[in-house]
N, C-alpha and C positions, 0 to 999 in steps of 0.2 A: 427152385421151382420156380417157374413162371406160375403167380393169380391169374385165374379165370372167373373165379368167383363175383357172384353179386352183393355177397355180401360180406363185408371185411371181419374177419376174426382175429381178437386177439388176447392176451395173457393177463392177469390178475396174478401175480406173484405176493407169498405171502414170505419166502422166507422159513420155510418151515424146517425144526430142529430134530433129525431124525434119531432116534437114542444111537449113543455112539459118535456123532459127527458133530464137529468142532464148528464153532460159529462163522469162524474165519472159512470155514469151510466150504460150508453155505450158503458167503456173499460169491468166493468164485462159483458155484457151482448156479448157482440164477445167473451170475455174467454168463456163463458158459450156456445156458437155458436161453438167455437174449440173444444168442449169436445165435444160435442153434433156431431158432425164430426166427430170426430175420430172414437167411437160407429157406426156410419155407412160405416164405409170405405172409407172415404174422404182420396186423398192421401196427398194433402201439403196445409198450408191455408197462402196464402199470405197475405200480407198488403200492400198497396195504401201508396201512399205522397202525400197529397195535404196541400197546403197552402190559407192562410187570405178566406177561405170558409167556410161559418155559419154551413151547415150542411154538414160537414164530420169533423171527432174529428182524423183521420189519421197523422197529419203534423209531431212527433216526430218518424218514422215509427222503429226504431232498439229497442227504448224503449217497444214502443209496442209487435214487434217481440219475448221482454225478456219473457215480462208481460206473452202472449199465450205457448210462448215454455215451462215457469214456470209451467205451469198449465194445460199439458197434457204431455202424455210418447210416443207417438210412431208417430206422424204425424208429416208430415217434415213444416217448419214456415219458413216461408220467405218474400224479401220486392218485392212487386207487383206496381213497383219497387222502388228502389232508384234513384233520375233521379238526376245522375250524376254532370251532371254542375252546382249543386246548392253547389256539396262538394267536399271539398280533400279526393282524393283516399286514401293518406292516414292514415284519417280519416276512412273514409268507412271502409278501412282493417283492424284497431283497434278495431273499432267495431263490424263489424263483425267475426271478431279473436278470440274477445271475446267471443262472443254468443257460435261458435262454443267449445267453451274450454266448457262452461256450458255447454250445448246439443247437445253433439256430434253426428255426425253422421245424424243431423236434419236439419241444415240450408242451407236454398236457397241464393244465390244473385243475383236476378233480377235488368237488371239496365237501363237506359232509360236515353234519352237527353231531354225530353220537358220539361217545369219551374214546372207541376202542379198547375200552378196559371195562373195570370190576370201578362202584362208583367211590369208593377210597384212595385210588390213584388215583383218576381221573380230579379229585379235590387235591391231593398232593400236586400236580401236572399244575393244573393251577386256580387257586382256592375260589376266583370270582367266576367259577367257570361257569355254571346255570345265569348271570348275567348275558355274557356273552350268546349262550346257547338261545335266550328271548330274542335277543340282535342279532341273530345267523343273516335277514336280508338283507343288514342293512351293512354288514363286517363283506360279504360279499360286494356289495356296489363299494366299500374302499377300499377293493382291490382291484378291483377297473379303473379306479377313481386313478392309483399309485400306476397300473399299467396303461391310463393316457395320455395326452398332451398333459402335464399337468403341472406347466407353467401359471404362476402365478399364484399357489397353495402354498400355507406357510409350513403343510410337511410333506414333503417329498419324496420316494423310494426311487433317486435317481437314474441308478442301474435297473429298473422296471420298463421308464416310459419308452410307448410306441417301440414296445415289445411283443413279439407275434407268442402272445402264451394264451389258447384259447382256454376259459374256464367251464368246468361241466359241476352238474350238479348231480350229488351222488344220494342213494337215500333207500329207504325199504319202507314209505308210508304214502300217505296220500298228503300230507302236509308239502313234503317234498314236490311234488308231481305240483302243486299248485303253485311252488318258490320259481319252479324253474320255468314249467308255463308262461306264467308271468315278470320274468325278466327276457326270456326267448330264449333261453339257453337251451343247449340239448341234456339230458336226461341217461344217467345210467342205474338201472334198479335192480338191486340187489336179493336178484331170488336165486343167489345162489346160495343162499343160508336163511332167508325171510318170503319165502313167496307169496304167503298168506294174503296180501294185498297186491299183487302185480299187476292183474287185468284193471282191477278199481283206478289205483293209479296210471296206468296207461290212460285209459280213459279220459281222465281227468287234464291228465299232462297236453294229448290232442286234444280234446274239445275246448278246451283255454289255452293253447300256445297263441302267443303274440309276436309276431315277425316283425326281428331286431336287427339291430348294426353286426349283429355277432351271426344273425342263423336268420332265414327266412322261413323253416318250417320247419313242426317237429324231428328229432332226430333220438331216436331211443335205442343204445345199449344195452340187452339184456345179459344178467351173468348166472351162469348152469356152472356145476362141475364135472367133471368127464376124466372115469379113468379109463384106459381102450386099453388093450392087448389081442396076441394075436389069435383069441377066442376068448367067450366066454367065459370058460370056465376060470379063464387066468387072469383076466380081470375080475371076476368076482373077487378070489384069492389076493389081489393084491389091493380089492376096495374094504379090505377088512384092517389097515392102518387107520382110513380116512372113520371107518366105521366107530375104529377105537377112539380115535378121537375126538368125536361129536359124542360119545356115552359119556367121556372125561369134561366134554363141557358141560350137559346134561346134568352131572352128577357133582359138579365143581370139583373135580381130582383130577385137572390137568397134568400130563407130562409131553415128555420125547414124542414124536410121532414113533410107532414100536414098528416092528416089523409085518412083515404081514404072516400070516397063520395059512391053514385048511380052511375055506370056508363052509362053514357048516347050517342046517335050521336055523338055532340060534341067531346067524346074524342075520340071516333072510326074515325072523319074522322080528327081528329092532330096525331093519331096513323098512318094513311096513307100519311100525309104531303109530299111534297117531304122533306122539311129541318127537320120531324123528323126520315124521312125514311133514310135519309145521318146519322144519330145515332142511330136507333135502329132496323137497320133491323133486325137486332137478339135476340129480344128481345121475348121468348116464352116466352106467360101467357096462362095460362089455366090446365083443369085437368091432373090428371099423363098420361093418356094414349094421351094426346094432347101435352101436353111437350114432354114423350117419342117419338113419331114421329115429331115432328120440331127435336129434337137431332137427331135422325138417319139421316132424310135429313141432316143436317149439316157436319153429320162426313161421310157420301158417299160423301157429295161434296168438304170437306175438305181436308178427311183421313187425318188427324188431329190428333197425335198420346195420344193426353190429349185433355180434357178439363177441362173447369177451366169457375165457374159460380159466377154471381154477382146478387143477391134479395133484391132489394131495397121495403122492405115493411115494413109498420111503428110499426105492433104490433109486438113485440119482438116474442111471441108465433106463430103466424102465419109467421113470418119469419124461426120458425125450426121446423113447418111441410113441410114449404114450399122447404125446403133443404133434410127431407126425404123425401120427395114422387121425388124428381130430382134422390135419391140416389136409390130409387126403381128402377125408370123406366131404370135407366143404372144399376140395376142391371138384367133387363129386356131386355134388350140390350144384356145384357155379355149373358143370355142365349140362345139367342137365336139363337149366335155366339160364339159358346164354342170354347176354344182352341184345 
């Protein structure tokens, strides 16, 4: 499918584990989704980093990035993101430098400072993690240095030097916006689960942006949840898996992604509950036409330069269809706003 839109559209993949599905099959489905997305004109395919979560298998993020990049040809593949305080900047640079050699011009490095897990697990990953959290800006700079022409440095990531791996700052707060603006880097805001500070953060980022060797003007990626189906009612039915997943997060009773069930007034009440709204304000659920209008409003309100979509759907074929419908919606938006 030829892309005609002005706004690039991309995917955030968490490798969600549905009830009854083996993790190996989850990884095969992720690759199948990436190949499907490539044909549909999606711009990039990012993988998240999460730990100690029964329903999410994207814990070894660089390994999965390699798996996806190897099985695709042109779509950009990257991290959404690497939670840098969990890792050594040197090791991250060596991993992504290696990926860049294997897949030139296709690898992105999105960096965040959240743990991607609970505090107990974060401590198990790296007991001195909080020191790294406070040092996050410096560690981002260390990675940039490792990717530069770093001759003369005492410690070098040889496989990373002079490799083209764009760095993106990920965040859900104003702190990340300040950093992305100061460093002149593109900014991806996690409005798909933490929308509260979206507009304040975007205003700070754009108002304080300093052009850099990496970027001459602000670049914003807005993230949303999308569940699209042939009808509004079918999309609502599919969304019950998402609702149950987020209810498990709120009640600390996490489980595998569950099969969809009949959409009831109780599900609607949950979606409208303030606690859900704090997380799922930008969950676009409905037919292609419904999702298209929601997406148009989001793009107009945020002025996002790119939109990235997460789609938590139990059945793989239904998830592929959801992404197909969203791609069609983006094509239609582009046709209404030609370059």
